[in-house]
N, C-alpha and C positions, 0 to 999 in steps of 0.2 A: 504494500500500500504506500503510494507516494505521499510525501509530507504535504505537497500542495493540495492533494485531494482531501486529506484529513483537515486541512485548514478550511477548505471549502465546506466540508460537512459542518464544521463549527460555525462558520458564518451563516450557513443556511438554516441554522436553528434546530439541527437534529439532536442537539444535546441540551441539557438543562442550562438555564441562564447563568448559573454559577460555574459552569464548566470552564470558562475562560477567566477564572479569578485572577487577581493581581499576583504576579510572582516576579521576583528579581533574582536571577541565578547567575553565579559565576560562569556556569556552563553556557548560558545564552547571552549574558550581558545585555539583557533587554527587559522590557516591561510591557505587560498587556493589562488593560483596565477591566475591572469588573463592572458589568452593567448595573446601573442604579447606585444610589448613595451608600457609602459605607456606614455601618452603625457600630459604635463601640470601638474599643482599642483593638488594633490589628494583632494577630498572632504571628510572631516572628520566629521562623524555624531555621536555625543554623544547622547545616548539615555538611557532609564532606564535599559536596559539589557547589556549595554557595549558600545563599539565603533565599528562602521562600516565604512570602507573606500571605496570610489568609485573613479574610474579614471576620470569620467566625469559625468555630470548630467544625471540622469536616464531617459531613453526614453521608456522603456518597464516595466511598473510597475503593479504588482498585489497588490491590496489594500484590506486588510482584516480588515479595520477600517473605519467606516462611517464618523468619524470626519475628518480624513485625506482626505477622498474622497470629502467631502464638501469643504475643503480648496483648494484642487486641482481644483475643479470646479470653486471656487471663483477667482482663479488666471488665469482662462481661459486656463488651461492646460489639459483638459479632454482627449485630443488625446493621452497622454502618458499612459493612463490606458488600459491594455490589459485583465485584469481579475478582477472580483469582485464576492463576494459570494451572488448570486441571490437566493440561497436557503433560505436565510433570506430575506424576502420580502423587496425590496428596498423602502425606503420612497419616497413619491411623489416628494419631493424636489431633489431627486437624480435619477429621472426616465430617465434622459438623458443617463444613463449607461445601460439601458435595451436593447440598440441596439445590433444587431448580431455581431458588430465589437468588442464587449467586451464579453469575454468568461465567462460563469458561472462556478465558481470554488467552488461550494458547499455552505456551510453556514458559518456564523461567527465562530461558535463553532467547526464545523467539515468541514473544507475546504478539497477539493479533491486534495490531494498532487500530484497525477498522472497528472491531468489536468494542475496543476501549472508547473510541470516539463516539460510538452510538450510545454508550452508557452515560456519557456526559458526567464524569466524576468531578467532584470539587477538589479531589486530591488523588495523586498516584504516589504510592510508596514503592520505590524500586530499591535494589540493593544486591550486592554480590553478583550473581549471574546475570542480572538485568541492568547493572549499573552503566554499561556502555550506551544504553538507550536514553539515559537521562537528558542529554542535551536536546535530543529530538523531541522527547515527550514534554520537556519544559516549555517548548515553543507553543504548545497547545493547551496544556493543563498545568495547574500548580503541581509540582513534582518535587519530592525530596529523595535523596539518596541515602539509604539506611545501611550502606556498606560498612563493614567493620574492618579494623586493621588486624590482620591475622597474627601479627607479631607483637601486638600491644597486650597489656594486662587484660586478661579475660573479663574480670569483673568490672573494670573501668569501662571497657567497650560495651559490655552488656547493659550497664546502667545508662550510659549515654544513648544507646540505641533505644532502650525502653522508654526513657524520658522524652526523647524526640517523638516517638510514635504516640505516646500518651498526650503530649502537649498538642499534637495535631488534632486529636479528637476530643480535647477538653477534659482529659482525665489525669492530669499531672499529679494532683494530690493523691489520688487513688493509687497511682503507680508508685509514688514515694512510700506509701504505706506497705505495699507489696514488697518493695525492695528492703524495707526495714525488717519485715518478716523473714525474707531470704537471708539477710545478713545474720540474723539470730540463728537460723538453721545452719549456716556455714560455720559459725563459731562453735556450735554444739558438735557438728560433724568432725571438726578439727580435733576434738578431744578423744575421738574414737580410735585414732591411729597412734601407736607408740612413736615416740620421738625417734628420728633417724630411719623411719621406714623407707626402704629403697623400692621404688616403683618403676615399672616399665609399661609404657603405653604403646601398643602395637596396632598397626593397620594391615589388614589382610586384603589383597586385591590381585586378581589375575594370577593366582597361584603363588604369589610372593608375599613376603612380610617386610614391612618397614617399621622403623622406630620413630615415634612422634615425640619430639623433645619439648621441654619447657619453653615458655615464651612464644607459644603458638595458640591456635584456636582451640586446641584440646588441653589447654594449660590448667583447667579448673582444679584438677587433683593436686598438681604440684604447687601452684600459686596459693590456692585457697586453703588447702588442707595441710600444707607444709611438708609434703612428701619429697623425698630426694630422688633424682633421676638415677637409675642404675647404669645408664650409659650417657656419654657426652655426644652432642652433635658434632660431626666431623668438621664443620665450618665454623662452629661456635654460634651459628644461627639456626633458627627453626625452618625446616622445609614444610610447606603446606601439606604435603602428602607423606612426610617423613623421609628418612634415609634408609636405604637397603640394609637389612640386618639378617645375617645367616643364623641358622638354628644353633650352630656352634657358638656364635657370639651371644645368643640368648642364654645358652647354658653357662658360658663364662661369666656373663653379667650376674646371673643367679639372683634375680629380684625377689624381694619378699612378697610383693604383690604384682600382678600383671593385669592390665586392662586391654581388652581387644575390641577393635572396631572392624566389623565386616563391611567394607566399603561396597563390594559388589552387591550384597544383599540390600544395603541401604538405598542404592540407586536402581534396584530392580534388574541388575545384570549379573545374576548369580553365575559363577564359573563352575568348573568341574569339581572343585573342592570348596566346602564351606570353611570358614575360619576355624571352627572346631576340629574339622578333619585335618586341616593343614597343620595345626599345632600339636595334634596328638601323635607325637613321635618320641623316640627314646631320649633325644637330647633335651627337649622341653620338659619331658616328664621327670627329668633329673634335677629340675630347679626347685628351690624352696617354695616358690609360689605354687607350683603344681602339687608338690607333696603335701602342702598344707591347705589345699583347696582354696587358694587365693587367686585363681585365674578367673577373671570376671569378663563375660562377654557383654559389652555395652549395647544399648539400644541404638542401632545404626542410624535410623532416620532422625532420631533426636539429636545425636551427636554430630552427624554429618550434614543434615539439612536444616535443622531448626535451632541449632545452638545459638545462644545469645537472646533467646526469648525468655520472658520471666518464668513461665511454667516449665519450659524446656530446661532451664538451668536447675530448677528444683528437682526435676526428674533425673538430671545428670548426677546431682548429688546423691540421690537414692541409689543410682547405679554404683557409684564409687563406694558407698557404705556397705555394699555386699562383701567387700574385701576387708572390712574392719574386724 
């Protein structure tokens, strides 16, 4: 769908009057005016692609980011969502949005811009896999980029993401209360692991295993619970999908606890071997984590697709506590 045609749809009135609300973005360096007079103080949304302004809390939202969708659901505001990318299979935790009341707008990486235009949203929340489309979407609709920095502190990024989403829908105070509850849960969880616990976070994909290191998007266990990494990143930095790790290296690292993400299962591309099958070998079985029943298979969709949502983070903590 050409951008010019989408603009024509907007001008022809095929979308709600609020669909072309005022927005000023670093990505577009431009402004479009909202029909009618503004009432009340504008909502200013600072995000990674710039600044977007709304005249009022958004009530018709297209969400192209599962973490934001999880946060909206956690705040009990699912009714504001009018479109989600069902072409990317919705995780079970977000199945409430499978209803016919919520339009399928394609996939995370390739959303259907024409369907979005027809919905006439007063806000689009993009992020991660859809972030490259923010400049284009911003020319037609108020758009925010909810992308997270994979190498930044997990909790800082989760809080920033959650408060941005909440502010856009007028639920900032409710989000702060949820975050306070989550902080208390984290503090309690941290007491469950003995000091000096050595952990290994593994990702299984394509019949291979990688080690996911601290200071990345799966850093919740290390950063929040005070666990020590059983291996060091070769470059000193975290790779988004981890660094290759042999079974011999896993045995040598000998972690006290091991957390495993089955990426193939999480994205619906299951290979010939599941993560459980892949790790069930003599070398891994010789580690303390295996011997003590401390190998935990994490919920793939939550960790790989929804992480940084409020409820998702709570579920992630529950996963980690299985090894306590």
